[in-house]
C-alpha positions in Angstrom: 50.8 133.9 49.7 52.8 137.1 50.2 55.6 135.4 52.2 56.5 133.3 49.0 58.8 135.6 47.0 61.8 134.9 44.7 63.4 131.4 45.0 61.1 130.4 47.6 58.1 130.9 45.2 60.0 128.9 42.4 60.9 126.1 44.8 57.4 125.9 46.1 55.7 125.8 42.6 58.4 123.3 41.4 57.4 120.9 44.3 53.6 121.1 43.5 54.3 120.7 39.7 56.1 117.5 40.5 53.4 116.4 43.0 50.8 116.9 40.2 53.0 114.8 37.6 53.6 112.1 40.4 49.9 112.0 41.0 48.9 111.6 37.3 51.3 108.7 37.0 49.7 107.2 40.1 46.2 107.9 39.0 46.7 106.4 35.6 47.5 102.9 37.1 43.9 102.7 38.6 40.9 101.0 36.6 39.7 101.6 33.9 42.8 103.0 32.6 45.4 100.7 34.0 48.2 102.7 32.2 51.8 102.2 33.3 54.1 105.1 33.2 57.6 104.2 31.7 60.3 103.5 34.2 62.3 106.5 33.1 59.5 108.8 33.6 58.8 107.9 37.4 62.4 107.3 38.1 63.5 110.6 36.8 60.5 112.5 38.6 61.4 110.6 41.8 65.1 111.8 41.5 64.1 115.4 41.0 61.7 115.1 44.0 64.6 114.0 46.1 66.7 116.8 45.0 64.1 119.4 45.8 63.1 117.7 49.1 66.8 117.9 50.3 67.1 121.4 49.3 63.9 122.3 51.2 65.2 120.5 54.2 68.5 122.3 54.0 66.7 125.5 53.4 64.7 125.0 56.5 67.4 124.0 58.8 69.5 127.0 57.7 67.2 129.5 59.3 67.1 130.5 62.8 63.6 129.8 64.2 62.1 132.0 66.9 63.1 130.9 70.3 59.7 131.2 72.0 58.4 127.9 70.4 61.3 125.8 70.1 60.5 122.4 68.4 56.7 123.3 68.5 57.0 126.3 66.0 56.0 124.1 63.1 53.0 122.6 64.9 51.9 126.2 65.9 52.5 127.2 62.3 50.2 124.7 61.0 47.6 125.5 63.5 47.7 129.1 62.4 47.6 128.3 58.8 44.4 129.7 56.8 41.7 127.1 56.5 42.0 126.9 52.7 45.7 126.2 53.0 45.1 123.5 55.6 42.4 122.0 53.5 44.6 121.8 50.4 47.4 120.1 52.3 44.9 117.7 53.8 43.3 116.8 50.6 46.9 116.3 49.1 47.9 113.9 51.8 44.5 111.9 51.5 45.2 111.4 47.9 48.7 110.2 48.4 47.3 108.0 51.3 44.6 106.6 49.1 47.1 105.8 46.3 49.5 104.0 48.6 46.6 102.1 50.3 45.7 100.5 46.9 49.3 99.3 46.3 49.0 96.0 48.0 50.6 93.0 46.4 53.1 95.4 44.6 55.9 93.3 42.9 58.7 94.3 40.5 57.0 92.3 37.6 58.9 92.2 34.3 58.4 91.3 30.6 60.9 89.7 28.4 62.5 91.5 25.7 60.1 90.3 23.0 57.2 91.5 25.2 55.3 88.2 24.9 55.6 86.8 28.4 55.4 88.5 31.9 57.0 87.2 35.1 58.1 87.8 38.6 61.6 86.8 39.5 62.4 85.9 43.2 65.6 84.2 44.5 66.1 82.5 41.1 62.4 81.5 40.9 60.4 82.7 38.0 56.8 82.9 38.3 54.9 83.5 35.0 51.9 86.0 34.9 49.1 86.6 32.5 49.0 90.1 31.0 46.2 91.2 33.4 48.2 90.0 36.4 51.2 91.7 35.2 49.3 95.1 34.7 47.7 94.7 38.3 51.1 93.9 40.0 53.1 96.4 38.2 50.5 99.1 38.6 50.6 98.5 42.3 54.5 98.8 42.3 54.2 102.0 40.2 51.7 103.4 42.8 54.4 102.8 45.5 57.0 104.4 43.3 55.0 107.5 42.6 53.2 107.8 45.9 56.1 108.1 48.1 57.6 110.8 46.1 54.2 112.6 46.0 54.1 112.7 49.7 57.7 114.1 49.9 56.6 116.9 47.6 53.8 117.8 50.0 56.1 117.7 52.9 58.9 119.6 51.1 56.4 122.4 50.0 55.5 122.7 53.6 59.0 123.1 54.7 59.6 125.8 52.0 56.5 127.7 53.3 57.8 127.7 56.8 61.2 128.7 55.6 59.7 131.5 53.6 57.6 132.7 56.3 60.5 132.7 58.8 62.8 134.5 56.2 59.9 137.0 55.5 59.5 137.8 59.2 63.2 138.3 59.7 63.3 140.7 56.5 60.5 142.6 58.0 62.0 143.0 61.4 65.4 144.0 59.9 63.7 146.7 57.8 61.6 148.1 60.7 63.3 151.3 62.0 64.7 150.8 65.5 63.6 153.3 68.2 66.3 155.7 69.0 67.4 155.7 72.6 66.8 159.0 74.4 69.9 160.3 76.5 69.4 160.0 80.3 68.5 163.4 81.6 71.0 164.9 83.9 70.0 165.6 87.5 70.4 169.0 88.8 72.6 169.4 91.8 70.8 170.0 95.1 71.8 173.1 97.0 74.4 172.3 99.5 75.0 168.7 98.5 76.1 166.2 95.8 73.7 165.5 92.8 71.2 162.9 93.6 70.9 160.0 91.1 
């Protein structure tokens, strides 16, 4: 996309790279793999996503949008996006929605220091879990912890795309030469009277 240049392009790419990483952590919890990403990985990714999403919001709010559409400019922008871009965003949101829909029964399950017993702690009540139950419950928890930031990546990349497009349009308008105003022709004086305007 030609509107994505400089820092806008770097911001956009970084959000999609984080989206891919979050989606991999989410997909790894599904059967048959049932792999659980370590806490430091998905928590660190979520922190980066929040920083980049906040920067995308600030970047979008700092721009002056065209007055003709008001609040509906983003909606009109989505409507006018190329079909391929709309399809890509639709697929990304469907993947995030599917991951979050399979996160029913998520609980913050833990294991002891020795790694021999698994449990859920709620209000000083400890419920023991089997290893299979632990993987299922913890996997659902990780799907939520990675699915929500993945959704923020999609929304943040869209905000960066909007801000890049508005900035690109403003730069093009500023670079366009302005028409020179022609001086108003002076009217000739009429014989025997004052000049007519």
